[in-house]
C-alpha positions in Angstrom: -166.4 -131.1 234.0 -168.0 -127.7 234.5 -170.1 -128.9 237.4 -170.2 -131.8 239.9 -172.6 -134.6 239.4 -174.8 -135.3 242.3 -176.5 -138.7 241.8 -177.8 -138.9 245.4 -179.5 -135.5 245.2 -181.0 -136.4 241.8 -182.3 -139.7 243.1 -183.9 -138.0 246.1 -185.5 -135.3 244.0 -186.8 -137.9 241.6 -188.1 -140.1 244.4 -189.7 -137.2 246.2 -191.4 -136.0 243.0 -192.8 -139.5 242.3 -194.1 -139.8 245.9 -195.9 -136.4 245.5 -197.4 -137.4 242.1 -198.6 -140.8 243.4 -200.2 -139.2 246.5 -202.1 -136.7 244.3 -203.4 -139.0 241.7 -206.5 -140.2 243.5 -208.1 -136.8 244.0 -207.3 -135.8 240.5 -208.7 -139.1 239.1 -211.9 -138.7 241.2 -212.3 -135.0 240.0 -211.9 -135.9 236.4 -213.9 -139.1 236.2 -216.8 -138.2 238.5 -217.7 -134.7 237.3 -221.4 -134.0 237.0 -220.9 -133.2 233.3 -220.0 -136.8 232.6 -222.9 -138.1 234.6 -225.4 -135.8 232.7 -223.8 -136.8 229.4 -224.1 -140.5 230.2 -227.8 -140.0 231.1 -228.5 -138.1 227.9 -226.9 -140.8 225.8 -228.9 -143.5 227.5 -232.1 -141.5 226.9 -231.1 -141.1 223.2 -230.5 -144.8 222.9 -233.9 -145.6 224.4 -235.6 -143.2 222.0 -233.8 -144.7 219.1 -234.8 -148.2 220.2 -238.4 -147.2 220.7 -238.5 -145.7 217.2 -237.0 -148.9 215.8 -239.8 -151.0 217.4 -242.5 -148.6 216.2 -241.5 -149.0 212.5 -241.6 -152.8 212.6 
């Protein structure tokens, strides 16, 4: 074989990378999910639904 296999080193690197990724998922999730953009968009869509419902009641 051209190089030695190092299963213990590979396992430690893999585990360390996973620990790092798991420790950073909460701030990333909070940043993506709670951006003010999404809050504004949700509010705009709610207002549009209310206007559409109001127009539907007026036509009846």
